[in-house]
C-alpha positions as a Markdown table, in Angstrom:
| # | Residue | x | y | z |
|---|---|---|---|---|
| 1 | Met | -163.3 | -25.8 | 4.0 |
| 2 | Gln | -167.5 | -25.7 | 3.6 |
| 3 | Gln | -169.5 | -25.5 | 6.9 |
| 4 | Glu | -167.3 | -24.0 | 9.1 |
| 5 | Glu | -170.3 | -23.9 | 12.0 |
| 6 | Gln | -169.7 | -27.7 | 12.4 |
| 7 | Val | -166.4 | -27.1 | 14.0 |
| 8 | Glu | -167.4 | -25.6 | 17.1 |
| 9 | Lys | -169.3 | -29.2 | 17.5 |
| 10 | Ala | -166.0 | -30.9 | 17.0 |
| 11 | Phe | -164.1 | -29.0 | 19.4 |
| 12 | Gln | -167.0 | -29.8 | 22.0 |
| 13 | Lys | -167.0 | -33.7 | 21.3 |
| 14 | Arg | -163.2 | -33.7 | 22.1 |
| 15 | Ala | -161.5 | -33.1 | 25.6 |
| 16 | Ala | -158.3 | -31.7 | 23.9 |
| 17 | Tyr | -159.8 | -29.3 | 22.0 |
| 18 | Ser | -161.8 | -27.5 | 25.0 |
| 19 | Asp | -159.8 | -24.6 | 25.3 |
| 20 | Ala | -160.4 | -24.2 | 21.2 |
| 21 | Ala | -164.4 | -24.3 | 21.9 |
| 22 | Thr | -164.5 | -22.1 | 24.5 |
| 23 | Arg | -162.2 | -19.5 | 22.2 |
| 24 | Leu | -164.3 | -19.9 | 19.7 |
| 25 | Gln | -167.4 | -19.1 | 21.6 |
| 26 | Glu | -166.2 | -15.6 | 23.2 |
| 27 | Ile | -164.9 | -14.4 | 19.7 |
| 28 | Lys | -168.6 | -14.9 | 18.7 |
| 29 | Arg | -169.8 | -13.3 | 21.9 |
| 30 | Phe | -168.5 | -10.7 | 20.7 |
| 31 | Ser | -170.0 | -10.5 | 16.8 |
| 32 | Phe | -170.6 | -13.2 | 14.5 |
| 33 | Ser | -172.6 | -13.8 | 11.1 |
| 34 | Val | -175.7 | -15.9 | 11.2 |
| 35 | Asn | -175.8 | -15.9 | 7.8 |
| 36 | Ser | -175.5 | -18.5 | 5.6 |
| 37 | Leu | -172.3 | -19.0 | 2.9 |
| 38 | Pro | -172.7 | -20.6 | -0.5 |
| 39 | Leu | -170.3 | -23.5 | -0.6 |
| 40 | Ser | -166.4 | -22.6 | -0.6 |
| 41 | Gln | -164.2 | -23.0 | -4.3 |
| 42 | Gln | -163.5 | -26.5 | -4.9 |
| 43 | Pro | -161.7 | -28.6 | -3.6 |
| 44 | Ser | -162.8 | -28.4 | -0.3 |
| 45 | Phe | -163.9 | -30.0 | 2.6 |
| 46 | Lys | -166.4 | -30.5 | 5.1 |
| 47 | Ala | -165.2 | -28.5 | 8.6 |
| 48 | Lys | -166.5 | -31.6 | 10.7 |
| 49 | Tyr | -163.4 | -33.6 | 9.6 |
| 50 | Leu | -161.2 | -30.8 | 9.9 |
| 51 | Leu | -159.8 | -32.1 | 13.4 |
| 52 | Asp | -159.4 | -35.8 | 11.7 |
| 53 | Gln | -157.2 | -34.0 | 9.2 |
| 54 | Ile | -155.1 | -32.2 | 11.4 |
| 55 | Glu | -154.6 | -34.9 | 13.2 |
| 56 | Arg | -154.0 | -37.4 | 10.7 |
| 57 | Leu | -151.2 | -34.7 | 9.5 |
| 58 | Cys | -150.0 | -35.0 | 13.4 |
| 59 | Arg | -149.5 | -38.2 | 13.2 |
| 60 | Arg | -147.5 | -38.4 | 10.1 |
| 61 | Thr | -144.8 | -35.7 | 11.4 |
| 62 | Asn | -144.8 | -36.5 | 14.5 |
| 63 | Arg | -146.7 | -34.0 | 16.5 |
| 64 | Asp | -148.7 | -33.4 | 19.3 |
| 65 | Pro | -152.1 | -31.9 | 17.3 |
| 66 | Thr | -152.7 | -29.8 | 20.8 |
| 67 | Arg | -148.8 | -28.2 | 20.5 |
| 68 | Leu | -149.3 | -27.9 | 16.4 |
| 69 | Trp | -149.7 | -23.8 | 16.8 |
| 70 | Thr | -146.4 | -22.1 | 16.8 |
| 71 | Pro | -145.8 | -18.3 | 15.1 |
| 72 | Ala | -144.0 | -19.3 | 12.2 |
| 73 | Ile | -147.3 | -22.4 | 11.5 |
| 74 | Leu | -149.7 | -19.9 | 11.9 |
| 75 | Thr | -148.3 | -17.2 | 10.0 |
| 76 | Arg | -148.0 | -19.4 | 7.0 |
| 77 | Val | -151.6 | -20.6 | 7.5 |
| 78 | Thr | -152.8 | -16.9 | 7.5 |
| 79 | Gly | -151.0 | -15.8 | 4.3 |
| 80 | Met | -152.4 | -19.1 | 2.9 |
| 81 | Leu | -155.6 | -17.8 | 3.6 |
| 82 | Leu | -155.8 | -14.5 | 3.0 |
| 83 | Asp | -153.6 | -14.9 | -0.1 |
| 84 | Thr | -157.3 | -17.1 | -1.1 |
| 85 | Ile | -159.2 | -13.3 | -0.9 |
| 86 | His | -159.5 | -11.6 | -4.1 |
| 87 | Pro | -162.2 | -8.9 | -5.4 |
| 88 | Ala | -162.9 | -10.9 | -8.3 |
| 89 | Leu | -164.2 | -13.5 | -5.8 |
| 90 | Gly | -166.6 | -11.2 | -4.0 |
| 91 | Ser | -167.4 | -10.1 | -0.8 |
| 92 | Leu | -169.1 | -13.2 | 0.3 |
| 93 | Gln | -166.1 | -15.7 | -0.6 |
| 94 | Ala | -164.2 | -13.3 | 1.9 |
| 95 | Cys | -166.3 | -13.6 | 4.6 |
| 96 | Ser | -165.7 | -17.4 | 4.9 |
| 97 | Val | -161.8 | -16.8 | 4.9 |
| 98 | Ile | -162.7 | -14.5 | 8.0 |
| 99 | Arg | -164.8 | -17.5 | 9.3 |
| 100 | Arg | -161.8 | -19.7 | 8.5 |
| 101 | Leu | -159.2 | -17.4 | 10.3 |
| 102 | Arg | -162.1 | -17.4 | 13.5 |
| 103 | Val | -161.3 | -21.1 | 13.6 |
| 104 | Val | -157.6 | -20.9 | 13.3 |
| 105 | Val | -157.3 | -18.0 | 15.9 |
| 106 | Ala | -159.3 | -20.5 | 18.5 |
| 107 | Met | -157.0 | -23.2 | 17.3 |
| 108 | Ala | -153.9 | -22.1 | 18.5 |
| 109 | Gly | -155.0 | -19.6 | 21.4 |
| 110 | Asp | -152.1 | -17.5 | 22.9 |
| 111 | Val | -149.8 | -17.9 | 19.8 |
| 112 | Ala | -152.4 | -15.7 | 17.5 |
| 113 | Leu | -152.1 | -12.7 | 20.1 |
| 114 | Glu | -149.0 | -11.5 | 20.1 |
| 115 | Gly | -145.9 | -11.0 | 17.5 |
| 116 | Tyr | -146.0 | -11.1 | 13.5 |
| 117 | Pro | -149.2 | -13.7 | 13.8 |
| 118 | Leu | -151.6 | -10.8 | 15.6 |
| 119 | Glu | -149.6 | -8.1 | 13.5 |
| 120 | Met | -151.0 | -9.8 | 10.5 |
| 121 | Leu | -154.5 | -10.3 | 11.5 |
| 122 | Leu | -155.1 | -6.8 | 12.8 |
| 123 | His | -153.6 | -5.2 | 9.9 |
| 124 | Ala | -155.5 | -8.0 | 7.3 |
| 125 | Leu | -159.1 | -8.0 | 9.5 |
| 126 | Arg | -159.1 | -4.0 | 9.3 |
| 127 | Pro | -160.5 | -3.4 | 6.0 |
| 128 | Phe | -163.4 | -5.8 | 6.1 |
| 129 | Leu | -164.5 | -4.3 | 9.4 |
| 130 | Thr | -167.0 | -2.0 | 7.0 |
| 131 | Asn | -167.5 | -4.8 | 4.6 |
| 132 | Ala | -171.5 | -5.3 | 4.9 |
| 133 | Gln | -170.9 | -8.8 | 3.9 |
| 134 | Cys | -167.9 | -9.5 | 6.0 |
| 135 | Ala | -168.5 | -6.9 | 9.0 |
| 136 | Asp | -170.4 | -9.2 | 11.6 |
| 137 | Asp | -168.0 | -11.9 | 11.7 |
| 138 | Ala | -164.5 | -9.5 | 11.0 |
| 139 | Leu | -165.8 | -7.2 | 13.9 |
| 140 | Gly | -165.8 | -10.0 | 16.5 |
| 141 | Leu | -162.3 | -11.3 | 15.8 |
| 142 | Val | -161.0 | -8.0 | 15.9 |
| 143 | Gln | -162.2 | -7.6 | 19.1 |
| 144 | Tyr | -161.2 | -10.4 | 20.8 |
| 145 | Leu | -157.9 | -9.7 | 19.4 |
| 146 | Leu | -157.7 | -6.8 | 20.6 |
| 147 | His | -158.6 | -7.7 | 23.9 |
| 148 | His | -156.4 | -10.6 | 24.7 |
| 149 | Gly | -154.0 | -9.1 | 22.3 |
| 150 | Arg | -153.8 | -5.8 | 24.4 |
| 151 | Ala | -150.1 | -6.7 | 26.9 |
| 152 | Tyr | -148.3 | -7.5 | 23.7 |
| 153 | Leu | -150.1 | -4.5 | 21.6 |
| 154 | Ala | -148.8 | -2.2 | 24.6 |
| 155 | Gln | -145.1 | -2.6 | 23.6 |
| 156 | Leu | -145.8 | -1.1 | 20.2 |
| 157 | Pro | -147.4 | 2.7 | 20.5 |
| 158 | Ser | -146.7 | 3.3 | 16.6 |
| 159 | Phe | -148.4 | 0.4 | 15.7 |
| 160 | Val | -151.7 | 0.5 | 18.0 |
| 161 | Ala | -151.7 | 4.8 | 17.4 |
| 162 | Gly | -151.6 | 4.1 | 13.6 |
| 163 | Leu | -154.3 | 1.4 | 13.5 |
| 164 | Leu | -157.0 | 2.5 | 15.9 |
| 165 | Leu | -157.3 | 5.9 | 15.0 |
| 166 | Leu | -157.5 | 3.9 | 11.0 |
| 167 | Ile | -160.5 | 1.7 | 12.3 |
| 168 | Leu | -162.1 | 4.8 | 14.0 |
| 169 | Ile | -162.5 | 6.6 | 10.4 |
| 170 | Leu | -163.2 | 3.5 | 9.1 |
| 171 | Leu | -166.1 | 2.8 | 11.2 |
| 172 | Arg | -167.2 | 6.6 | 11.6 |
| 173 | Thr | -167.9 | 6.5 | 7.7 |
| 174 | Phe | -169.3 | 3.4 | 8.2 |
| 175 | Leu | -172.1 | 4.5 | 10.6 |
| 176 | Ser | -173.2 | 7.1 | 8.1 |
| 177 | Ser | -173.7 | 4.9 | 5.3 |
| 178 | Ser | -176.7 | 3.9 | 4.0 |
| 179 | Gln | -177.9 | 0.8 | 2.7 |
| 180 | Asp | -179.1 | 1.2 | -1.0 |
| 181 | Ser | -181.2 | -2.2 | -1.3 |
| 182 | Thr | -184.5 | -2.4 | 0.6 |
| 183 | Thr | -184.1 | -6.1 | 1.1 |
| 184 | Gln | -181.2 | -6.3 | 3.5 |
| 185 | Glu | -182.2 | -3.1 | 5.5 |
| 186 | Ser | -183.1 | -5.1 | 8.5 |
| 187 | Gln | -180.1 | -6.7 | 7.9 |
| 188 | His | -177.8 | -3.6 | 7.8 |
| 189 | Arg | -179.4 | -2.0 | 10.8 |
| 190 | Ala | -178.2 | -4.9 | 12.9 |
| 191 | Thr | -174.4 | -5.0 | 11.1 |
| 192 | Ile | -174.5 | -1.2 | 12.1 |
| 193 | Ser | -175.5 | -1.7 | 15.6 |
| 194 | Lys | -173.5 | -4.1 | 16.3 |
| 195 | Ala | -170.5 | -1.3 | 14.6 |
| 196 | Gln | -171.9 | 1.0 | 17.2 |
| 197 | Ala | -171.5 | -1.4 | 19.8 |
| 198 | Phe | -168.2 | -1.9 | 18.8 |
| 199 | His | -167.0 | 1.9 | 18.6 |
| 200 | Ser | -168.3 | 2.6 | 22.0 |
| 201 | Trp | -166.3 | -0.2 | 23.1 |
| 202 | Leu | -162.8 | 0.8 | 20.9 |
| 203 | Ala | -163.2 | 4.5 | 22.3 |
| 204 | Glu | -163.1 | 2.6 | 26.0 |
| 205 | Tyr | -160.4 | 0.4 | 25.5 |
| 206 | Ile | -158.5 | 3.4 | 23.8 |
| 207 | Glu | -159.0 | 5.2 | 27.1 |
| 208 | Lys | -157.7 | 2.4 | 29.4 |
| 209 | Ile | -154.3 | 2.2 | 27.2 |
| 210 | Glu | -151.7 | 3.8 | 29.3 |
| 211 | Pro | -151.3 | 7.3 | 28.1 |
| 212 | Glu | -147.7 | 6.5 | 27.0 |
| 213 | Thr | -148.6 | 3.3 | 25.3 |
| 214 | Leu | -149.5 | 5.7 | 22.5 |
| 215 | Gln | -146.5 | 7.9 | 22.2 |
| 216 | Glu | -143.3 | 7.5 | 20.8 |
| 217 | Pro | -140.9 | 6.8 | 23.6 |
| 218 | Ser | -138.3 | 9.6 | 23.9 |
């Protein structure tokens, strides 16, 4: 899928996807990158055709496109997207995948905010929080998932404790890093600023969680 930013316009043009448009806007309010990405590897299609393709598939399978997402389908789609990330393809390709995941999460709604799909997304996105090319987009998506997935995550003390501790450690290392290339210095400062804001938000997030949430039950 190319030109992911066109998906938001497509959502806004169709009443059935108004909730998805609202979710996508909220994710981007947390954090997102305005940088354009190179064209995706072929085969691919333009993002503005995404909804048409989904509705065409649903007609063939006798499904309601607005009720397409189940935990199993979301897990499968997420896994397929994550499998396309490879170090040899570089960070920009990974960033493209994160933007696609952002669209998927917006469409999936509450299905993405609990159960294995939520755990899978948080675990998979964690390494990209400190990737200079991916951080802006990853930060917004992770913050959205943590914020709206809090009720479910409160039931997983060990997972939450390990996840948040590791994120804090990674962020502190990232915040103390420097940018070698002066041509990217302004972008790096902007990313660091967003990471600092997320770090502060995460500290407050941890404080708001009930103490027993981060403790193993006796």
